N, C-alpha and C positions, 0 to 999 in steps of 0.2 A: 201486224194487223192487215185483216184482209178486206179493204174497203172497196167497193165496186159500185161507183156512180153512174155506170151507164143504164141500170134498170132506172132508177128515179129519175134521171135526166131524159130518157127514152120517153117515159111515161108523159113527163111534163110538156115535152116537144109535141107528142102526139095529141095530147088533150087541147094545147093552144091552138095547134094547126088545124084541128078539126072545128075548133069554134071559129077560125078566121075563115074557113071554106064555107061553112054554113052561113055566116053573115054575109059573105061574098055573094051567095046564091039567093038569099032573101031579102038582100036591102034593095032598095029603089035604084033602078039603074039610071036614072036621072042625076043622081049623086056623083057617077063616075064620068058622065059627060061633061059635067060642069068643074069638076075639081081634078080629074087625073086624065086628060085628054081622052076619054072613053075606054081607057083600060081597067078593067076590074082587078086591080091590086091585092085586094083580099083573097080572092080565088086563088090567085097565082102564089102568092108567098105563101098562103096556107098549105097548098099542096108541097110547096118545098120544104116547109117546117115539119109536116107530117111526114115526109119521105126520110127528112134527116132523123126524126124519132125514130122511125121505123128501121133504120139502119143501127141506131143505138139499142134497140130492143133486140135486134137480130144479133149484134154481137155481144150483148150480154147473156144471152141464151147458148150462144156459141161456146162461150168459154166455161158454162158449167158441165158441158157434156164431156 
């Protein structure tokens, strides 16, 4: 059985990460000053999750070649 989960996993992480990044940029900055010591958690972790999804997509394309 030739099951490769890197492609759907990469797409999932890229989509979720992109949603977090967009939410981090569009949310009210006052939320971050009162709840997370002024750090925009959504943008930071969204970028990390998007990068991980990009690596998974890259690895899935690399195997097919």
